[in-house]
C-alpha positions in Angstrom: 65.5 48.3 11.6 62.7 45.7 11.9 62.3 45.7 8.1 66.0 45.2 7.6 66.1 42.2 10.0 62.9 40.5 8.7 63.5 37.3 6.7 62.9 37.5 3.0 59.3 36.5 1.8 59.4 33.1 0.3 58.1 33.0 -3.3 56.6 29.5 -2.8 54.6 30.8 0.3 53.2 33.7 -1.8 52.2 31.2 -4.6 50.4 29.0 -2.0 48.4 31.8 -0.6 47.4 33.0 -4.0 46.3 29.4 -4.9 44.1 29.2 -1.7 42.5 32.6 -2.5 41.6 31.6 -6.0 40.2 28.2 -4.8 38.0 29.9 -2.2 36.7 32.3 -4.9 35.9 29.3 -7.2 34.0 27.5 -4.4 32.0 30.7 -3.6 31.1 31.1 -7.2 29.9 27.6 -7.5 27.7 28.0 -4.4 26.2 31.2 -5.8 25.4 29.4 -9.1 23.8 26.5 -7.3 21.7 28.9 -5.2 20.6 30.8 -8.3 19.5 27.5 -10.0 17.4 26.5 -7.0 15.8 29.9 -6.8 15.0 29.9 -10.5 13.4 26.4 -10.3 11.3 27.5 -7.3 10.1 30.7 -9.2 9.3 28.7 -12.3 7.0 26.3 -10.3 5.5 29.1 -8.2 4.8 31.4 -11.0 3.7 28.9 -13.7 0.0 28.2 -13.2 0.1 25.3 -15.6 2.7 23.5 -13.6 0.7 24.0 -10.4 -2.5 22.8 -12.0 -0.7 19.7 -13.3 0.6 18.9 -9.8 -2.9 19.3 -8.3 -4.4 17.1 -11.1 -1.8 14.4 -10.5 -2.3 14.4 -6.7 -6.2 14.2 -6.9 -7.7 11.0 -8.2 -11.3 11.5 -9.4 -13.8 8.8 -8.4 -15.7 7.1 -11.2 -19.4 7.9 -11.4 -21.4 6.3 -8.5 -18.2 5.4 -6.7 -16.4 6.8 -3.7 -13.0 6.1 -1.9 -13.3 3.6 0.9 -13.4 5.5 4.3 -10.3 3.9 5.7 -8.8 4.7 9.1 -5.3 3.3 9.2 -3.2 2.9 12.4 0.1 4.6 12.8 3.1 2.8 11.3 5.2 0.8 13.7 8.3 0.9 11.6 9.6 2.9 8.6 11.8 2.1 5.6 12.4 -1.0 3.6 12.9 -4.1 5.7 16.3 -5.7 5.2 16.0 -8.8 7.2 13.6 -10.9 5.1 15.5 -13.4 3.0 14.5 -16.6 1.2 10.9 -15.6 0.6 10.0 -16.3 -3.0 7.6 -14.2 -5.0 7.8 -11.3 -2.5 6.4 -8.1 -3.9 8.4 -4.9 -3.7 7.2 -2.2 -1.4 5.2 0.5 -3.2 7.4 3.2 -1.7 4.4 5.6 -1.3 1.0 5.5 0.4 -1.5 3.2 -1.2 -3.8 4.9 -3.7 -7.5 5.2 -2.8 -9.7 2.2 -3.5 -13.0 3.1 -5.1 -16.2 1.2 -4.3 -20.0 1.9 -4.8 -21.2 4.7 -2.6 -22.8 3.6 0.7 -20.5 0.7 1.4 -19.4 0.2 5.0 -17.4 -2.1 7.2 -19.8 -5.0 7.7 -17.4 -6.9 10.0 -17.3 -4.4 12.8 -18.5 -6.1 16.0 -19.5 -9.3 14.2 -19.0 -12.8 15.5 -15.7 -14.4 14.9 -14.9 -18.2 15.0 -11.9 -20.2 13.9 -9.9 -23.3 13.9 -8.3 -22.3 17.2 -11.1 -21.4 19.5 -8.7 -20.8 22.4 -5.9 -18.5 21.2 -2.5 -18.5 22.9 -2.8 -14.7 23.2 -6.0 -12.5 23.1 -9.6 -13.4 22.3 -11.1 -13.9 18.8 -13.6 -11.1 19.3 -10.7 -8.6 19.3 -10.4 -9.2 15.5 -13.5 -7.2 14.8 -13.4 -4.6 17.6 -12.0 -1.8 15.5 -8.5 -1.7 17.2 -5.9 -2.0 14.5 -2.9 -0.7 16.4 0.4 -2.7 16.5 0.4 -2.6 20.3 1.1 -5.9 22.2 -2.4 -5.9 23.6 -4.1 -5.6 20.2 -3.3 -8.8 18.5 -4.5 -12.4 18.7 -2.1 -15.3 18.5 -3.3 -18.6 17.1 -1.5 -21.9 17.2 1.1 -23.1 14.6 0.8 -24.2 11.1 -2.4 -23.7 9.0 -5.1 -21.9 11.0 -8.2 -19.9 10.0 -10.6 -17.3 11.3 -14.1 -16.8 10.0 -16.4 -13.7 10.1 -20.2 -14.1 10.1 -21.9 -11.1 8.4 -25.3 -12.4 9.6 -26.8 -12.2 6.1 -25.7 -12.5 2.5 -24.0 -9.3 1.4 -22.3 -7.8 -1.7 -18.7 -7.5 -0.8 -16.5 -5.1 -2.6 -13.3 -5.0 -0.5 -11.6 -6.9 2.3 -8.9 -5.4 4.5 -7.0 -7.3 7.2 -4.0 -6.9 9.4 -1.7 -9.6 10.7 1.0 -8.6 13.2 2.6 -5.4 11.9 4.8 -4.2 14.8 7.7 -5.8 13.0 8.2 -6.4 9.3 6.9 -10.0 8.7 5.7 -12.1 5.8 2.8 -14.5 6.5 2.6 -17.7 4.4 -0.4 -19.5 2.9 -2.6 -16.5 3.1 -6.0 -17.5 1.6 -9.2 -15.5 1.8 -12.5 -17.1 0.8 -16.2 -16.0 0.7 -19.2 -18.4 1.1 -22.8 -18.7 2.1 -22.0 -22.0 3.7 -20.5 -21.9 7.2 -18.6 -25.1 6.4 -17.2 -23.6 3.2 -18.1 -26.7 1.1 -18.6 -24.2 -1.8 -16.7 -20.9 -1.8 -15.1 -18.2 -3.8 -11.4 -17.5 -3.3 -10.4 -13.9 -3.6 -6.8 -14.2 -2.6 -4.3 -17.1 -2.4 -0.5 -16.9 -2.0 -0.1 -20.6 -1.0 2.3 -21.5 -3.9 2.8 -25.1 -2.9 -0.7 -26.0 -1.8 0.4 -26.7 1.7 -3.0 -25.5 3.0 -4.7 -27.9 0.5 -6.9 -25.2 -0.9 -5.3 -25.0 -4.3 -2.1 -23.5 -5.7 -2.2 -19.7 -5.4 -0.6 -17.1 -7.7 -0.8 -14.0 -5.5 2.3 -12.5 -4.0 3.8 -12.7 -0.6 4.0 -9.3 1.0 5.4 -7.5 4.0 2.9 -6.6 6.7 2.6 -2.9 7.3 0.1 -0.5 9.0 -1.8 -0.3 5.7 -2.9 -3.9 6.0 -3.7 -6.0 3.0 -6.5 -4.6 0.8 -8.3 -7.0 -1.6 -10.7 -6.2 -4.4 -13.7 -8.6 -3.8 -15.4 -7.4 -7.0 -18.9 -7.5 -5.5 -18.9 -11.2 -4.6 -21.9 -12.3 -2.6 -21.6 -14.2 0.6 -22.4 -14.3 4.3 -19.1 -15.7 5.7 -15.5 -14.6 5.1 -12.7 -17.0 6.0 -9.0 -16.0 6.4 -6.3 -18.7 6.4 -2.6 -18.4 7.2 0.3 -20.8 7.8 2.8 -19.2 10.0 5.3 -16.5 9.1 9.0 -15.9 8.5 9.7 -15.4 12.2 7.7 -18.4 13.6 5.1 -21.1 12.9 2.4 -19.1 14.8 -0.4 -17.1 13.3 -1.5 -13.6 14.3 -4.5 -11.3 13.5 -5.1 -7.8 14.6 -8.2 -6.8 12.7 -10.3 -7.6 9.6 -12.7 -5.4 7.8 -15.2 -6.3 5.1 -16.7 -3.5 3.0 -20.0 -4.1 1.3 -23.8 -3.6 1.5 
């Protein structure tokens, strides 16, 4: 009786169900194919010793004879990703997108600036004390930076004797993504810098009156700015800056000078 009273099955409904079944089967098949491709790729890399060896060779950079990678200890990053809020800065280099490669210097070099005397154009900073710039604290914390006055300012490290300098590394404020302007780094044996060697200059309009520079502007990060000093000899290292894209003030967290 129930079968006799049941409504006839609609042909369109049957066709729709059949379509859905075939679509689900197609999706399932595609997923299986994708999974197989991923598995095959993994097995190729895992079982191919040449591919593994190539990866290891690519990851490890061999030091030249008599050289070693600088023993750098970097602070933790305070921000991640590519900054989007920096506009209107000319000659701004693009982020590397990966950790900085090792820097090689002669074996036996060390950070000569640690604990050394710091002087500068602003002897009474707005925030902090100049001696903090060589105390080994590189963190982006609020209590770790020194804030100098506006416009062009400099700090100067006394290495206490003439040294061969192979690398200079320094950190401005890196809790936020900022670009500092008129960044100039010089080395001299004269505390007044009447005669000096410039190893970095991104002052493109000579507003610091130290000459027109050709180096790039860059975004401050926890890696700091690493310069190749090429073995220049000197006792004093001076760091200039002229404000940043957020304000006219100048900030330093730490400087390191590697040599012997």
